[in-house]
N, C-alpha and C positions, 0 to 999 in steps of 0.2 A: 301554241304551247301544249306540250303533252301533259298528262295528269301528273307524272313524276316531276316534271319541271315546275309545274304549278305548285305542287306540294313543297318543293325545295324553295321556291320563291316566297311562299307563305312563311316557311321556317325562317328564312333570312330576314324578312320584315319583322316578324315577331321578336327575333333575337335583337335586332337593332332598336326596336321600341323599348324592350325590357332593359337594355343596356343604358338607355337614357334616364331610366327611373332611379331614384335613390334606393339604397339598400333597404330602408324602412318601407318604402313603397313596394318594392319587390316582394318583401316578406308579407305585407298586408294583402297584396294581390294573390300570392300563392295560398295564403290562409283562406281568403274568400273563395278561391277556386276549390280548395280541398273541402271546405264546408259544403259547397254546392254539390260536389261529388258524393260525399258521404251522407247527404240528406236523403239519398235513395235507399239507404240501409235501415233495417229495423233494429231494435234494441239487441236482439240476439246476435245479429251479424256484427254490430259494433263491438260487442263484448269479445267476439271471436277475433277481431282484427286489432283490438286495442293493444298497444305495447304494454309490457309488464310494468313499465315505469308510471303508467297512468293509474291512478287510484280509481277503481271501479266503485262508484257510489250506488248503494242500494236505496230504494225508496224508503223514506222514514215510516215507521209504524205509526198508525193512528194513535194519538194521545187520548187518554181518557177525557171525556167531556165533563165529568163531574169534578167539583172542587175537592181538595184534600182536607181543607180546614186547618184548624190550629192544633 
């Protein structure tokens, strides 16, 4: 089997296995894979690729440690 044939064979098997999964399982699998891929990015790269619909949360400022009293 040539490299191209092997790649096509892998694709066909992956497609067949995914088509047997429920829609929820497909989504969860895709989400897990996406998390695995973006785990390689640092914070700046994530901010750069984040869709505009995602709220970019900033780190909360340190709260004062002293009490305010009554």
